[in-house]
ROTOR-923216 format. One record per residue (C-alpha): residue in one letter; x, y, z. Coordinates in steps of 0.25 Angstrom, whole numbers, padded with zeros to 4 digits, always signed. Layout:
<rs>
AXYZ...
</rs>
This chain:
<rs>
M+0206+0715+0694A+0215+0703+0699D+0205+0693+0696Q+0203+0699+0681S+0217+0699+0678K+0219+0684+0683W+0208+0679+0674S+0211+0686+0663S+0226+0680+0664S+0219+0667+0665R+0211+0669+0653V+0222+0673+0645A+0229+0660+0650H+0218+0653+0645Q+0217+0657+0633R+0233+0653+0629T+0230+0641+0635P+0223+0634+0623Q+0235+0639+0614Q+0245+0632+0620H+0254+0625+0610P+0264+0614+0614P+0280+0619+0617P+0287+0618+0607N+0299+0608+0606G+0314+0609+0604T+0321+0620+0597Q+0306+0628+0596Q+0303+0630+0610S+0315+0635+0613R+0315+0645+0601W+0303+0649+0603A+0301+0650+0619T+0308+0664+0623T+0298+0670+0610T+0285+0664+0615A+0288+0668+0629T+0290+0683+0624A+0278+0682+0616S+0270+0676+0626S+0274+0686+0639S+0271+0698+0629T+0257+0693+0625S+0253+0691+0640S+0257+0704+0643A+0251+0711+0633G+0236+0705+0635A+0235+0705+0650P+0244+0714+0658S+0237+0711+0672A+0241+0697+0671S+0253+0697+0669S+0254+0706+0680W+0246+0698+0688R+0254+0687+0684S+0266+0691+0688R+0260+0688+0701T+0253+0677+0703T+0259+0665+0711P+0267+0654+0705S+0254+0643+0704S+0250+0651+0694N+0261+0650+0681T+0256+0638+0676W+0246+0645+0670R+0253+0660+0668S+0267+0653+0662P+0267+0656+0648R+0268+0645+0640P+0277+0644+0628A+0270+0645+0614A+0272+0635+0603A+0282+0642+0593P+0282+0640+0578P+0289+0630+0572S+0295+0639+0562Q+0293+0652+0556S+0286+0644+0543G+0276+0641+0552S+0261+0644+0552S+0257+0657+0552S+0244+0656+0560S+0253+0652+0573R+0254+0662+0583W+0269+0661+0585A+0272+0661+0571S+0281+0671+0566P+0283+0678+0554P+0290+0668+0542T+0302+0672+0538A+0306+0673+0522D+0319+0665+0518P+0327+0672+0510S+0332+0660+0502I+0319+0656+0500S+0316+0670+0494A+0328+0670+0485I+0323+0654+0478T+0309+0657+0477N+0313+0670+0469T+0322+0665+0460L+0312+0653+0459S+0301+0661+0454R+0310+0672+0443T+0314+0658+0438S+0305+0650+0427I+0309+0638+0422A+0298+0635+0413S+0299+0649+0406H+0314+0647+0404T+0321+0636+0394P+0334+0631+0400S+0344+0630+0389I+0358+0624+0390A+0368+0630+0383V+0379+0620+0376K+0392+0626+0374P+0401+0619+0364S+0415+0616+0371T+0426+0609+0365P+0432+0597+0369T+0443+0595+0380S+0456+0591+0371R+0461+0578+0376T+0475+0584+0376S+0469+0594+0387I+0464+0584+0395T+0478+0579+0406R+0476+0569+0415T+0487+0568+0427D+0484+0554+0428G+0487+0550+0413L+0473+0545+0409Q+0468+0549+0396P+0454+0558+0395R+0443+0549+0386D+0440+0555+0373A+0424+0558+0373L+0425+0557+0358R+0426+0543+0357P+0419+0533+0364L+0427+0522+0375G+0437+0532+0377G+0442+0533+0361K+0442+0520+0359P+0432+0518+0346L+0420+0507+0345D+0424+0497+0338R+0409+0494+0331L+0412+0478+0325A+0416+0476+0339L+0405+0480+0346L+0394+0473+0337A+0382+0467+0344S+0380+0452+0342P+0364+0451+0332S+0360+0442+0346R+0361+0454+0354G+0354+0464+0346L+0358+0474+0338D+0362+0488+0342A+0354+0501+0337A+0361+0512+0329A+0356+0520+0340S+0361+0512+0351L+0376+0514+0346S+0384+0524+0350T+0389+0533+0338D+0404+0526+0335L+0399+0512+0334S+0386+0517+0324S+0396+0527+0317Q+0405+0513+0313G+0391+0506+0307S+0382+0498+0309M+0379+0489+0321D+0371+0479+0315L+0378+0465+0313T+0368+0458+0306L+0372+0469+0294P+0381+0459+0284H+0392+0473+0283V+0392+0472+0298Q+0394+0458+0300A+0405+0460+0288E+0412+0470+0296L+0412+0462+0309R+0418+0450+0300A+0430+0460+0296Y+0433+0465+0309I+0433+0450+0314A+0443+0446+0304T+0451+0458+0309R+0452+0454+0323I+0456+0441+0321Q+0467+0446+0312H+0471+0456+0319K+0469+0453+0332A+0467+0438+0336I+0477+0432+0327P+0488+0442+0334L+0484+0438+0347L+0484+0422+0345S+0498+0417+0345A+0504+0405+0336S+0514+0399+0345L+0505+0396+0358P+0490+0392+0358A+0484+0404+0354L+0471+0397+0359R+0466+0390+0369V+0460+0382+0359L+0472+0377+0353D+0480+0374+0365S+0478+0359+0369Q+0483+0361+0381R+0467+0366+0386H+0462+0353+0383L+0470+0346+0393P+0464+0343+0407R+0467+0355+0419S+0475+0352+0432A+0462+0357+0438P+0447+0359+0433G+0448+0375+0437V+0461+0379+0430E+0456+0389+0417E+0461+0389+0405K+0472+0399+0401V+0466+0411+0396A+0463+0415+0382A+0473+0423+0374A+0474+0436+0368G+0471+0429+0353E+0459+0420+0358D+0452+0432+0367E+0453+0438+0353L+0447+0426+0346Q+0436+0425+0355Q+0431+0441+0356T+0433+0437+0339V+0422+0427+0341L+0412+0435+0348L+0412+0443+0334V+0413+0432+0327R+0399+0428+0335K+0394+0441+0334L+0394+0439+0319R+0389+0425+0317E+0376+0430+0324A+0374+0441+0316L+0375+0432+0303V+0364+0425+0310A+0356+0435+0312S+0356+0441+0300K+0356+0427+0293R+0368+0429+0285V+0371+0416+0278D+0384+0417+0268A+0399+0417+0267F+0400+0429+0278A+0392+0420+0288V+0402+0407+0283D+0415+0415+0286V+0410+0421+0301Y+0404+0407+0305E+0418+0401+0299L+0425+0412+0310S+0417+0410+0321A+0419+0393+0319Y+0436+0395+0319L+0435+0407+0331G+0425+0398+0339L+0437+0384+0339L+0448+0393+0341C+0441+0399+0353A+0434+0385+0358D+0420+0393+0357V+0411+0381+0359P+0397+0391+0357Q+0404+0397+0343L+0405+0384+0339A+0394+0379+0342A+0386+0392+0335T+0394+0393+0322L+0398+0379+0318P+0384+0375+0316R+0378+0387+0307L+0389+0385+0300V+0392+0371+0295L+0376+0367+0296E+0371+0382+0288L+0382+0391+0282Y+0392+0381+0276P+0381+0374+0267L+0376+0387+0263V+0386+0396+0261P+0398+0392+0251C+0411+0392+0256S+0420+0402+0256S+0436+0406+0261A+0440+0407+0274S+0441+0417+0282E+0454+0425+0282D+0454+0429+0296M+0450+0415+0302V+0461+0408+0293A+0471+0419+0296L+0469+0414+0313A+0467+0398+0308R+0481+0400+0302H+0487+0408+0314L+0483+0397+0323G+0489+0386+0315L+0475+0380+0312E+0470+0376+0297A+0464+0387+0290G+0458+0380+0278G+0446+0367+0280G+0434+0374+0273R+0421+0372+0279M+0422+0356+0282R+0432+0360+0293L+0420+0367+0300V+0412+0356+0297A+0419+0347+0304L+0422+0356+0314Y+0408+0357+0318M+0407+0342+0318L+0418+0342+0329H+0414+0352+0336T+0400+0345+0338L+0407+0332+0343C+0418+0340+0352L+0411+0353+0355S+0396+0353+0353G+0393+0343+0363R+0397+0351+0374A+0384+0362+0372T+0375+0356+0383R+0368+0369+0383L+0366+0382+0375G+0379+0389+0378Q+0384+0378+0390Y+0395+0369+0388A+0397+0356+0393A+0412+0354+0400V+0423+0350+0391E+0426+0338+0400S+0413+0333+0399A+0411+0322+0389A+0395+0321+0390P+0393+0331+0379L+0400+0321+0368H+0388+0312+0367R+0380+0324+0363A+0390+0328+0353L+0393+0315+0345R+0377+0315+0343E+0377+0328+0337Y+0389+0324+0329R+0383+0312+0322A+0371+0321+0318L+0380+0332+0314R+0388+0324+0305T+0377+0318+0298T+0370+0332+0296L+0386+0339+0291R+0387+0325+0280N+0374+0328+0275L+0379+0342+0273Y+0391+0342+0267G+0393+0329+0263E+0407+0322+0258E+0412+0336+0260L+0412+0334+0276D+0417+0319+0276P+0433+0323+0276H+0431+0330+0290L+0421+0318+0295G+0432+0307+0299V+0436+0317+0309C+0423+0321+0314D+0421+0306+0315T+0432+0301+0324V+0430+0314+0334Y+0417+0307+0336N+0422+0293+0338A+0432+0298+0347L+0421+0305+0356R+0410+0295+0354D+0421+0285+0359V+0427+0293+0369D+0440+0289+0363P+0450+0300+0366F+0463+0291+0357A+0455+0295+0345I+0455+0308+0350S+0468+0310+0352R+0473+0304+0338L+0464+0315+0333L+0472+0324+0339A+0485+0320+0338E+0486+0315+0323G+0480+0328+0318E+0469+0323+0310L+0462+0335+0314D+0464+0350+0309A+0467+0362+0319W+0451+0364+0321Q+0447+0350+0322R+0457+0349+0333L+0452+0361+0340V+0439+0357+0340L+0443+0341+0346L+0451+0346+0355Q+0439+0352+0362V+0435+0338+0364V+0447+0333+0372P+0443+0335+0385V+0430+0330+0384V+0436+0316+0379R+0447+0316+0390G+0435+0317+0400A+0427+0306+0394A+0441+0296+0392W+0445+0298+0406E+0432+0293+0410V+0431+0282+0404A+0447+0277+0407R+0442+0279+0421R+0432+0268+0421A+0443+0260+0411Y+0454+0259+0420M+0459+0258+0434Y+0470+0266+0432M+0479+0275+0423P+0494+0271+0421I+0502+0283+0424S+0519+0286+0420G+0528+0288+0430R+0529+0302+0427L+0515+0306+0430R+0516+0298+0443G+0528+0307+0446M+0519+0320+0443I+0507+0314+0451Q+0515+0310+0464G+0524+0323+0463E+0536+0315+0463K+0548+0315+0452E+0541+0311+0437G+0544+0297+0432E+0544+0293+0419G+0536+0293+0408G+0530+0284+0397G+0517+0281+0403D+0506+0276+0394R+0500+0287+0385F+0486+0280+0385W+0482+0289+0398V+0487+0302+0391E+0480+0297+0377L+0466+0294+0381L+0465+0307+0390L+0469+0316+0378L+0482+0321+0383G+0493+0317+0374E+0501+0328+0368D+0498+0325+0355V+0484+0328+0358L+0485+0340+0366P+0501+0345+0363A+0505+0356+0374A+0507+0370+0371P+0520+0373+0363V+0530+0378+0371V+0535+0394+0369G+0549+0398+0367P+0559+0399+0358K+0562+0385+0348Q+0574+0380+0349E+0583+0379+0339E+0588+0366+0334A+0602+0363+0328P+0600+0356+0313D+0606+0344+0319A+0595+0342+0329W+0584+0342+0318D+0585+0327+0313A+0589+0322+0329D+0578+0314+0335D+0570+0320+0347P+0574+0317+0362P+0564+0307+0368T+0555+0319+0376T+0544+0314+0388A+0537+0329+0388T+0527+0324+0381G+0524+0312+0390E+0526+0321+0403Q+0515+0332+0397E+0506+0320+0394D+0509+0316+0409V+0506+0330+0415R+0491+0330+0406L+0490+0316+0413L+0492+0321+0427T+0484+0335+0425F+0473+0326+0420L+0472+0316+0432T+0474+0327+0444S+0462+0334+0437H+0453+0321+0440F+0460+0316+0452G+0465+0329+0458A+0473+0324+0471T+0469+0310+0471L+0478+0308+0460R+0490+0304+0468D+0481+0295+0475R+0478+0287+0462L+0492+0283+0460I+0494+0268+0459P+0505+0259+0456L+0506+0249+0443K+0517+0239+0443Q+0523+0249+0432G+0519+0263+0434H+0509+0270+0441A+0496+0273+0437I+0482+0282+0441K+0471+0276+0448L+0457+0279+0441R+0447+0274+0447
</rs>
């Protein structure tokens, strides 16, 4: 009987051996260890009661095959149902609730509807802020500031705005197509309003309101990096007006309009380009105005806004078309040669572009003489004088033109643009022709930083370098005007050295800009006075 029980127990142990699984690791082993041992013990007791009693009396050497091996526990309750140790799954109440809700809901069977209820906008007075800021009015764009259609008109070269791309505020004001005649007339009236009501009040008549009217800008600077003064408010307004006129001028070209209106716009563009010293605008305006529009359109009166602006600045308002023809010839001599490439202009001090300008002037003079005939002859004398002075690099002829008043104010504005070029060319010639430059005792004292000596030096170099007060007068002194007694009206003016001192200061600035710190080392004594060594 004992042998049969021993054999039965061995057979049971042999049948269990292939079903062994690797022991679980981690928390699964500790989680299912007690349950597995209990289940194994219960099965062994039910299957072979005699074997259990016999195993308890065996020797210690039989523990290797009689000890129950831990079975692998299922990883979770959701494991395979065929597992021997799998427990029945337990339903999650939260998942069941979500499943029931989704089963009762049919998205396709119900059409979503959003009910928009009208609401009364909040009044601005009911909105209070502790920081003192006002809330933006959402009913008007830009925080309540209306859009200016004429100021926002696009140039035809940048494309025309479609009606669908415009805001409601702009489209309600009118058309944005600048190629239409009535839109061009609206923009021209808008420009005239800005000139009379914004630009003219900002321009002062006591001081040079524009940099082009200030002769000091044509003087040499102490250092190459020194910038010019910033444009005043009036000049900035004129520059904004020039941009509007350019849009209108491009619209005339796009619409192929040739009439009195086109002549008026081009004349306005030319005068504003001179006042703002805008060389590209002049280059785009004067050729078409003189060569294409004037021969095809009869003469008409000048625009009122430009006449008012010229009188306010102390410039001649009349002159007719021949003045602009002469300005075109002077522009070719003084400014056109500076254009080296499209949109690029050479430095003001460069004398190389003069040769190109001289060639262009000769061809242009012949063309205009054939086009306008004897009507142009009174204006050819001044232009030919400037041509000869630039060809011969004769600064003395330029000085006489600027000092004697033979030019009108508009022609003087153009001729002043070439003063730095002539000064640079004359300086190069003088350095090759002369060994030294005689200077006054006052200038020697300025260079050495000592007490200034006496003036009375030779004005040859001042006139050669176009530094004289008669050519480039100093800016007027701002201050209350002194009242003089009637007895002093006929008295002779006392001699003053202010003019000579100012010219010596200009000459010192010019020499410092060329020689720098070595200027003091170039001082040499002469039998009578001192001089600056040039080579």
